[in-house]
KOLDRENSE-650896 format. One record per residue (C-alpha): residue number from 1; x, y, z. Coordinates in nm, 4 decimals, decimal comma, padded with zeros to 6 digits, m for minus. Last residue first. Layout:
<pts>
+-----+----------+----------+----------+
:   i :       c1 :       c2 :       c3 :
+-----+----------+----------+----------+
: NUM :        X :        Y :        Z :
...
+-----+----------+----------+----------+
</pts>
This chain:
<pts>
+-----+----------+----------+----------+
:   i :       c1 :       c2 :       c3 :
+-----+----------+----------+----------+
: 355 : m02,6527 :  02,7308 : m02,9733 :
: 354 : m02,2502 :  02,6992 : m02,9831 :
: 353 : m02,2746 :  03,1084 : m02,9907 :
: 352 : m02,4282 :  03,1282 : m02,6365 :
: 351 : m02,2120 :  02,8488 : m02,4815 :
: 350 : m01,9133 :  03,0614 : m02,5918 :
: 349 : m02,0613 :  03,3736 : m02,4760 :
: 348 : m02,1290 :  03,2110 : m02,1324 :
: 347 : m01,7660 :  03,0896 : m02,0956 :
: 346 : m01,6171 :  03,3940 : m02,1600 :
: 345 : m01,8430 :  03,5926 : m01,9475 :
: 344 : m01,7603 :  03,3438 : m01,6561 :
: 343 : m01,3876 :  03,3950 : m01,6784 :
: 342 : m01,4333 :  03,7659 : m01,6799 :
: 341 : m01,6384 :  03,7466 : m01,3681 :
: 340 : m01,3280 :  03,5277 : m01,2399 :
: 339 : m01,1209 :  03,7931 : m01,2951 :
: 338 : m00,8299 :  03,8789 : m01,5443 :
: 337 : m00,8739 :  03,6127 : m01,7641 :
: 336 : m00,6162 :  03,3201 : m01,7670 :
: 335 : m00,5937 :  03,1877 : m02,1450 :
: 334 : m00,4888 :  02,8058 : m02,1309 :
: 333 : m00,1213 :  02,6765 : m02,2264 :
: 332 : m00,0821 :  02,4264 : m02,4572 :
: 331 :  00,0172 :  02,6714 : m02,7366 :
: 330 :  00,2804 :  02,8424 : m02,4994 :
: 329 :  00,4918 :  02,5116 : m02,4517 :
: 328 :  00,4551 :  02,3796 : m02,1287 :
: 327 :  00,6951 :  02,5115 : m01,8249 :
: 326 :  00,8984 :  02,2411 : m01,6851 :
: 325 :  00,8782 :  02,1040 : m01,3112 :
: 324 :  01,1432 :  01,8946 : m01,1468 :
: 323 :  01,1863 :  01,5707 : m01,0134 :
: 322 :  01,5274 :  01,4180 : m01,0006 :
: 321 :  01,6083 :  01,6617 : m00,6908 :
: 320 :  01,7797 :  01,3585 : m00,4916 :
: 319 :  01,5257 :  01,4036 : m00,1900 :
: 318 :  01,2067 :  01,4503 : m00,4102 :
: 317 :  00,9458 :  01,5934 : m00,1517 :
: 316 :  00,8709 :  01,9182 : m00,3180 :
: 315 :  00,8824 :  01,7748 : m00,6651 :
: 314 :  00,6266 :  01,4983 : m00,6507 :
: 313 :  00,3630 :  01,7572 : m00,5554 :
: 312 :  00,4339 :  01,9784 : m00,8080 :
: 311 :  00,0862 :  02,0237 : m00,9523 :
: 310 :  00,1920 :  01,9864 : m01,3280 :
: 309 : m00,1108 :  01,7397 : m01,4436 :
: 308 :  00,0986 :  01,4293 : m01,5367 :
: 307 : m00,0904 :  01,1522 : m01,6535 :
: 306 :  00,0776 :  01,1751 : m02,0260 :
: 305 :  00,4001 :  01,2127 : m01,8793 :
: 304 :  00,3779 :  00,8392 : m01,7512 :
: 303 :  00,7030 :  00,8416 : m01,5411 :
: 302 :  00,9266 :  00,5888 : m01,4205 :
: 301 :  01,0798 :  00,5707 : m01,0666 :
: 300 :  01,3768 :  00,3419 : m00,9711 :
: 299 :  01,4360 : m00,0176 : m00,8335 :
: 298 :  01,2681 : m00,1769 : m01,0926 :
: 297 :  01,0423 :  00,0580 : m01,2253 :
: 296 :  00,7842 :  00,1912 : m00,9639 :
: 295 :  00,5231 :  00,4240 : m01,1297 :
: 294 :  00,4943 :  00,7629 : m01,1640 :
: 293 :  00,1629 :  00,9689 : m01,3405 :
: 292 : m00,0656 :  00,7635 : m01,0730 :
: 291 : m00,3050 :  01,0994 : m01,0950 :
: 290 : m00,2678 :  01,1747 : m00,7329 :
: 289 :  00,0904 :  01,1784 : m00,7023 :
: 288 :  00,2039 :  01,2013 : m00,3451 :
: 287 :  00,2053 :  00,8251 : m00,2609 :
: 286 :  00,4445 :  00,7645 : m00,5647 :
: 285 :  00,6385 :  01,0426 : m00,4993 :
: 284 :  00,7535 :  00,9071 : m00,1588 :
: 283 :  00,8755 :  00,5840 : m00,3383 :
: 282 :  01,2515 :  00,5935 : m00,2088 :
: 281 :  01,4138 :  00,4796 : m00,5307 :
: 280 :  01,7378 :  00,7115 : m00,5238 :
: 279 :  01,6440 :  00,8413 : m00,8710 :
: 278 :  01,9422 :  01,0063 : m00,9998 :
: 277 :  01,9324 :  00,8220 : m01,3487 :
: 276 :  01,5720 :  00,8590 : m01,3751 :
: 275 :  01,6038 :  01,2399 : m01,4421 :
: 274 :  01,2206 :  01,3154 : m01,4279 :
: 273 :  01,0056 :  01,5990 : m01,5726 :
: 272 :  00,7111 :  01,7321 : m01,4248 :
: 271 :  00,4817 :  01,9494 : m01,6349 :
: 270 :  00,3624 :  02,3136 : m01,6044 :
: 269 :  00,1214 :  02,5782 : m01,7175 :
: 268 : m00,1984 :  02,3901 : m01,6262 :
: 267 : m00,5844 :  02,3413 : m01,7475 :
: 266 : m00,5781 :  01,9746 : m01,7403 :
: 265 : m00,7021 :  01,8143 : m02,0601 :
: 264 : m00,4064 :  01,6756 : m02,2581 :
: 263 : m00,2199 :  01,6040 : m01,9027 :
: 262 : m00,4816 :  01,4049 : m01,8079 :
: 261 : m00,4276 :  01,1445 : m02,0823 :
: 260 : m00,6477 :  00,8166 : m02,0084 :
: 259 : m00,8986 :  01,0303 : m01,8446 :
: 258 : m01,0147 :  00,8734 : m01,4840 :
: 257 : m00,7965 :  01,0779 : m01,2947 :
: 256 : m00,9036 :  01,4049 : m01,4393 :
: 255 : m01,2689 :  01,3061 : m01,3780 :
: 254 : m01,1496 :  01,2500 : m01,0146 :
: 253 : m00,9594 :  01,5530 : m00,9829 :
: 252 : m01,2523 :  01,7738 : m01,1043 :
: 251 : m01,4899 :  01,5679 : m00,8662 :
: 250 : m01,2742 :  01,5947 : m00,5428 :
: 249 : m01,3232 :  01,2837 : m00,3097 :
: 248 : m01,0381 :  01,0417 : m00,4193 :
: 247 : m00,8148 :  01,2615 : m00,5982 :
: 246 : m00,7693 :  01,4985 : m00,3349 :
: 245 : m00,7980 :  01,8907 : m00,3651 :
: 244 : m00,7149 :  02,2050 : m00,2189 :
: 243 : m00,9478 :  02,4467 : m00,3820 :
: 242 : m00,8123 :  02,7968 : m00,4285 :
: 241 : m01,0846 :  03,0549 : m00,4434 :
: 240 : m01,1501 :  03,4286 : m00,5944 :
: 239 : m00,7923 :  03,4492 : m00,7855 :
: 238 : m00,6911 :  03,7854 : m00,9582 :
: 237 : m00,5472 :  03,6160 : m01,2442 :
: 236 : m00,8292 :  03,4310 : m01,3013 :
: 235 : m00,9341 :  03,0204 : m01,3812 :
: 234 : m01,0112 :  02,9845 : m00,9992 :
: 233 : m00,7762 :  02,8082 : m00,8238 :
: 232 : m00,7000 :  02,4383 : m00,8089 :
: 231 : m00,4099 :  02,3203 : m00,5507 :
: 230 : m00,3702 :  01,9602 : m00,5411 :
: 229 : m00,3715 :  01,8116 : m00,1557 :
: 228 : m00,0904 :  01,5667 : m00,0570 :
: 227 : m00,1545 :  01,6235 :  00,3098 :
: 226 :  00,1858 :  01,8019 :  00,3379 :
: 225 :  00,1300 :  02,0266 :  00,0731 :
: 224 : m00,2380 :  02,1048 :  00,2062 :
: 223 : m00,0605 :  02,1947 :  00,5329 :
: 222 :  00,1632 :  02,4457 :  00,3899 :
: 221 : m00,1341 :  02,5999 :  00,2096 :
: 220 : m00,3347 :  02,6209 :  00,5463 :
: 219 : m00,0415 :  02,7924 :  00,7040 :
: 218 : m00,0200 :  03,0443 :  00,4198 :
: 217 : m00,3740 :  03,1373 :  00,4831 :
: 216 : m00,3357 :  03,1205 :  00,8503 :
: 215 : m00,0511 :  03,4214 :  00,7969 :
: 214 : m00,2815 :  03,6069 :  00,5578 :
: 213 : m00,5667 :  03,6303 :  00,8248 :
: 212 : m00,8787 :  03,4325 :  00,8619 :
: 211 : m01,2579 :  03,4525 :  00,8242 :
: 210 : m01,4759 :  03,1763 :  00,8787 :
: 209 : m01,6524 :  02,9713 :  00,6230 :
: 208 : m02,0168 :  02,9365 :  00,5350 :
: 207 : m02,1815 :  03,1478 :  00,7718 :
: 206 : m02,3317 :  03,3968 :  00,5768 :
: 205 : m02,0639 :  03,6843 :  00,6370 :
: 204 : m01,7886 :  03,4492 :  00,6509 :
: 203 : m01,8806 :  03,2957 :  00,3026 :
: 202 : m01,9572 :  03,6549 :  00,1216 :
: 201 : m01,6563 :  03,8381 :  00,2603 :
: 200 : m01,4389 :  03,5718 :  00,1506 :
: 199 : m01,5793 :  03,5598 : m00,1949 :
: 198 : m01,5872 :  03,9455 : m00,2179 :
: 197 : m01,1915 :  03,8975 : m00,1512 :
: 196 : m01,0433 :  03,5364 : m00,1159 :
: 195 : m01,1694 :  03,1890 : m00,0408 :
: 194 : m00,9907 :  02,8663 :  00,0247 :
: 193 : m01,1320 :  02,5398 :  00,0713 :
: 192 : m00,9617 :  02,3520 :  00,2894 :
: 191 : m01,1574 :  02,2740 :  00,6354 :
: 190 : m01,2227 :  01,9048 :  00,5709 :
: 189 : m00,8240 :  01,8219 :  00,6231 :
: 188 : m00,7347 :  01,5210 :  00,4312 :
: 187 : m00,8370 :  01,1739 :  00,5980 :
: 186 : m01,0412 :  01,0246 :  00,3323 :
: 185 : m01,4132 :  01,0124 :  00,2601 :
: 184 : m01,6796 :  00,7221 :  00,2441 :
: 183 : m01,9806 :  00,6537 :  00,4403 :
: 182 : m02,2054 :  00,8857 :  00,2015 :
: 181 : m02,2162 :  01,1639 :  00,4101 :
: 180 : m01,8392 :  01,1381 :  00,4500 :
: 179 : m01,8030 :  01,1715 :  00,0467 :
: 178 : m02,0348 :  01,4833 :  00,0775 :
: 177 : m01,8242 :  01,6278 :  00,3352 :
: 176 : m01,5114 :  01,5503 :  00,1337 :
: 175 : m01,6332 :  01,7149 : m00,2104 :
: 174 : m01,7956 :  02,0105 : m00,0071 :
: 173 : m01,4474 :  02,1213 :  00,1462 :
: 172 : m01,5141 :  02,3177 :  00,4817 :
: 171 : m01,4797 :  02,6919 :  00,4555 :
: 170 : m01,1565 :  02,9231 :  00,5039 :
: 169 : m01,1790 :  03,3032 :  00,4467 :
: 168 : m00,9271 :  03,6061 :  00,3462 :
: 167 : m00,9534 :  03,9487 :  00,2653 :
: 166 : m00,6382 :  04,1376 :  00,1784 :
: 165 : m00,5421 :  03,9822 : m00,1808 :
: 164 : m00,2239 :  03,9900 : m00,3844 :
: 163 : m00,0268 :  03,8460 : m00,1422 :
: 162 : m00,2058 :  03,5303 : m00,1813 :
: 161 : m00,1999 :  03,4971 : m00,5361 :
: 160 :  00,1883 :  03,5642 : m00,5555 :
: 159 :  00,2484 :  03,2825 : m00,2762 :
: 158 :  00,0433 :  03,0633 : m00,4984 :
: 157 :  00,2494 :  03,1149 : m00,7856 :
: 156 :  00,1000 :  03,0806 : m01,1539 :
: 155 : m00,0856 :  03,3963 : m01,1267 :
: 154 :  00,2437 :  03,5786 : m01,0646 :
: 153 :  00,3702 :  03,4382 : m01,4054 :
: 152 :  00,6634 :  03,1692 : m01,3777 :
: 151 :  00,9904 :  03,1879 : m01,5087 :
: 150 :  01,1967 :  02,8692 : m01,3936 :
: 149 :  01,5366 :  02,9891 : m01,2636 :
: 148 :  01,4223 :  03,0057 : m00,8972 :
: 147 :  01,2641 :  02,6792 : m00,9071 :
: 146 :  00,9084 :  02,6374 : m00,8903 :
: 145 :  00,8109 :  02,3217 : m00,6705 :
: 144 :  00,8419 :  02,5245 : m00,3443 :
: 143 :  00,5347 :  02,7177 : m00,4234 :
: 142 :  00,2987 :  02,4624 : m00,4976 :
: 141 :  00,2083 :  02,4057 : m00,8337 :
: 140 : m00,1060 :  02,5183 : m01,0123 :
: 139 : m00,4170 :  02,3670 : m01,1774 :
: 138 : m00,6927 :  02,5411 : m01,3569 :
: 137 : m01,0616 :  02,6145 : m01,2616 :
: 136 : m01,3305 :  02,7813 : m01,4611 :
: 135 : m01,2135 :  02,6136 : m01,7857 :
: 134 : m01,1930 :  02,7985 : m02,1272 :
: 133 : m01,3763 :  02,7372 : m02,4395 :
: 132 : m01,4800 :  02,4763 : m02,7094 :
: 131 : m01,8359 :  02,4373 : m02,6756 :
: 130 : m01,9430 :  02,1086 : m02,5211 :
: 129 : m02,1924 :  01,8904 : m02,7511 :
: 128 : m02,4914 :  01,7458 : m02,5959 :
: 127 : m02,5905 :  01,4370 : m02,3661 :
: 126 : m02,9165 :  01,4615 : m02,1670 :
: 125 : m02,8456 :  01,4858 : m01,8145 :
: 124 : m02,9564 :  01,1740 : m01,6088 :
: 123 : m02,6798 :  01,1011 : m01,3610 :
: 122 : m02,6413 :  01,4619 : m01,2820 :
: 121 : m02,9803 :  01,5319 : m01,1863 :
: 120 : m03,0485 :  01,1927 : m00,9685 :
: 119 : m02,6945 :  01,2468 : m00,8106 :
: 118 : m02,7898 :  01,6255 : m00,7085 :
: 117 : m03,1386 :  01,5066 : m00,5626 :
: 116 : m02,9591 :  01,2058 : m00,3967 :
: 115 : m02,7362 :  01,4712 : m00,2466 :
: 114 : m03,0354 :  01,6941 : m00,1136 :
: 113 : m03,1654 :  01,3930 :  00,0604 :
: 112 : m02,8300 :  01,2487 :  00,1925 :
: 111 : m02,7917 :  01,5948 :  00,3663 :
: 110 : m02,5830 :  01,9139 :  00,2672 :
: 109 : m02,7096 :  02,2310 :  00,3836 :
: 108 : m02,3824 :  02,3724 :  00,5186 :
: 107 : m02,1750 :  02,3076 :  00,2189 :
: 106 : m02,4717 :  02,4137 : m00,0158 :
: 105 : m02,2594 :  02,7127 : m00,1759 :
: 104 : m02,0511 :  02,4630 : m00,3418 :
: 103 : m02,3754 :  02,3334 : m00,5506 :
: 102 : m02,4962 :  02,7079 : m00,6001 :
: 101 : m02,1427 :  02,8300 : m00,7354 :
: 100 : m01,8695 :  02,6797 : m00,9447 :
:  99 : m02,0950 :  02,4978 : m01,0506 :
:  98 : m02,4568 :  02,5627 : m01,0382 :
:  97 : m02,3943 :  02,9046 : m01,2259 :
:  96 : m02,3649 :  03,1977 : m00,9984 :
:  95 : m02,6321 :  03,5074 : m01,0399 :
:  94 : m02,4975 :  03,8459 : m00,8729 :
:  93 : m02,6420 :  04,0847 : m00,6223 :
:  92 : m02,5483 :  04,4101 : m00,4878 :
:  91 : m02,5366 :  04,5064 : m00,1447 :
:  90 : m02,4760 :  04,8606 :  00,0414 :
:  89 : m02,2818 :  04,8474 :  00,3958 :
:  88 : m02,0977 :  05,1488 :  00,2824 :
:  87 : m01,7577 :  04,9612 :  00,2501 :
:  86 : m01,9533 :  04,7549 : m00,0032 :
:  85 : m02,1334 :  04,4146 :  00,0478 :
:  84 : m02,1407 :  04,1694 : m00,2183 :
:  83 : m02,3968 :  03,8993 : m00,2414 :
:  82 : m02,4101 :  03,5878 : m00,4407 :
:  81 : m02,7016 :  03,3926 : m00,5300 :
:  80 : m02,8483 :  03,0474 : m00,4401 :
:  79 : m02,6406 :  02,9991 : m00,1245 :
:  78 : m02,9252 :  02,9898 :  00,0978 :
:  77 : m02,8487 :  03,3054 :  00,2781 :
:  76 : m02,8015 :  03,4855 : m00,0789 :
:  75 : m03,1461 :  03,3652 : m00,1410 :
:  74 : m03,2756 :  03,4966 :  00,1779 :
:  73 : m03,1008 :  03,8456 :  00,1408 :
:  72 : m03,2334 :  03,8493 : m00,2383 :
:  71 : m03,5960 :  03,7521 : m00,0925 :
:  70 : m03,6269 :  04,0042 :  00,1649 :
:  69 : m03,4618 :  04,3131 : m00,0797 :
:  68 : m03,7205 :  04,2016 : m00,3461 :
:  67 : m04,0103 :  04,2269 : m00,1045 :
:  66 : m03,8955 :  04,5605 : m00,0073 :
:  65 : m03,8906 :  04,6892 : m00,3360 :
:  64 : m04,2081 :  04,6080 : m00,4304 :
:  63 : m04,2501 :  04,3434 : m00,7153 :
:  62 : m04,3497 :  04,3950 : m01,0661 :
:  61 : m04,0105 :  04,3056 : m01,1817 :
:  60 : m03,7177 :  04,4744 : m01,3627 :
:  59 : m03,6893 :  04,7816 : m01,1453 :
:  58 : m03,6671 :  04,5212 : m00,8445 :
:  57 : m03,3439 :  04,3975 : m00,9991 :
:  56 : m03,2268 :  04,7683 : m01,0217 :
:  55 : m03,3036 :  04,8682 : m00,6807 :
:  54 : m03,1841 :  04,5553 : m00,5298 :
:  53 : m02,8396 :  04,6777 : m00,6434 :
:  52 : m02,6675 :  04,4898 : m00,9559 :
:  51 : m02,3695 :  04,3008 : m00,9913 :
:  50 : m02,3442 :  04,1731 : m01,3435 :
:  49 : m02,3464 :  03,7932 : m01,4015 :
:  48 : m02,7399 :  03,7908 : m01,4375 :
:  47 : m03,0257 :  03,8197 : m01,1912 :
:  46 : m03,3744 :  03,8507 : m01,3442 :
:  45 : m03,4469 :  03,4990 : m01,3545 :
:  44 : m03,3657 :  03,4509 : m00,9814 :
:  43 : m03,7152 :  03,6595 : m00,8921 :
:  42 : m03,9479 :  03,3615 : m01,0043 :
:  41 : m03,7383 :  03,0882 : m00,8960 :
:  40 : m03,7360 :  03,2802 : m00,5540 :
:  39 : m04,1386 :  03,3016 : m00,5518 :
:  38 : m04,1235 :  02,9187 : m00,6655 :
:  37 : m03,8928 :  02,8124 : m00,3404 :
:  36 : m03,5607 :  02,7221 : m00,4708 :
:  35 : m03,3334 :  02,4225 : m00,3857 :
:  34 : m03,5789 :  02,1275 : m00,3806 :
:  33 : m03,7830 :  02,2902 : m00,6719 :
:  32 : m03,4235 :  02,3533 : m00,8696 :
:  31 : m03,3568 :  01,9555 : m00,8028 :
:  30 : m03,7125 :  01,8667 : m00,8899 :
:  29 : m03,6865 :  02,0645 : m01,2104 :
:  28 : m03,3581 :  01,9007 : m01,3409 :
:  27 : m03,4772 :  01,5510 : m01,2313 :
:  26 : m03,7252 :  01,5806 : m01,5211 :
:  25 : m03,6372 :  01,2338 : m01,6216 :
:  24 : m03,4158 :  01,3036 : m01,9398 :
:  23 : m03,2498 :  01,6038 : m01,7431 :
:  22 : m03,1663 :  01,9090 : m01,9165 :
:  21 : m02,8302 :  02,0760 : m01,9314 :
:  20 : m02,7795 :  02,3647 : m01,6839 :
:  19 : m02,4869 :  02,5692 : m01,8094 :
:  18 : m02,1007 :  02,5562 : m01,7929 :
:  17 : m02,1113 :  02,9413 : m01,7231 :
:  16 : m02,4704 :  03,0831 : m01,7020 :
:  15 : m02,6943 :  03,0376 : m02,0141 :
:  14 : m02,8391 :  02,7188 : m01,8936 :
:  13 : m02,9131 :  02,8851 : m01,5313 :
:  12 : m03,1727 :  03,0915 : m01,7157 :
:  11 : m03,3259 :  02,7862 : m01,9125 :
:  10 : m03,3582 :  02,5914 : m01,5906 :
:   9 : m03,4891 :  02,9203 : m01,4186 :
:   8 : m03,7878 :  02,8989 : m01,7139 :
:   7 : m03,8519 :  02,5670 : m01,6277 :
:   6 : m03,8927 :  02,5990 : m01,2769 :
:   5 : m04,1735 :  02,8631 : m01,3478 :
:   4 : m04,3364 :  02,6823 : m01,5867 :
:   3 : m04,3631 :  02,3475 : m01,3585 :
:   2 : m04,5296 :  02,5219 : m01,0974 :
:   1 : m04,4851 :  02,2221 : m00,8689 :
+-----+----------+----------+----------+
</pts>
């Protein structure tokens, strides 16, 4: 291993959203060596959150343009960077963080060996203070759970998010695929990573997903509701992806589930409320809730509001209408930037100021 090259790449990735903390055992550099060739690692440090052409990137290096173009194309194919192709067929390239980004783009490359490398890294990360900033993802309710009288912004409603888009793709959920490789997993649909816009083009073009139309996208969201899946889009008004997540396989939901008060840390604009007097005790909501926010209390349901993440899964199947969604106070809502790139920049700036 050329340790100097990979150490430089590690520092570069650490400046991207959510960082790349060093490992106590060197597992960080071993993971990077498994993902990047030394030539790719050397080039990757010149990519930023700005989308730039191969010409611009080549000008930063001592490499010939054709060499840079070839390496960038291969790195995009491997899911190490994002490539965006305009209507004229010209590509630009952008750095992506480890999560959400490089890790998720390994969905077609997963093996026990690669998962071991990720686990080795994540289990040996050096602890350090986290900057106060916004998250990359948030939780939104499924459309049917928002009542007509409840004011909701377009970026809080899944139907509005979908209708604002023209390019769609669907890909396998890396969390469920990883769980199955480890001998676990669940029965939720594997093909449930919903992708939009430039990300949809990239996923379809590189074989990570398949292009679909708006009708199928809406059908997949209906299926997600039936499968008790929580909708977690990119924290942006112009959505780049929506993950349809289960509490058993999803890393984000698992972390929330293990928190004593998920409602305090989730990025969500809503919370469920219960009118226990009208509850019929059908217990449907107990199976629907991924956070165990609802429990049996005699012949009715009781609610632990501190565990509710406002996903709305309990609301859509409550036959008595005892469960509804309420908007959180403004002080408890998160900032939702216009695009995912904007979100990434805000997070990166907060990280830089904290160092």
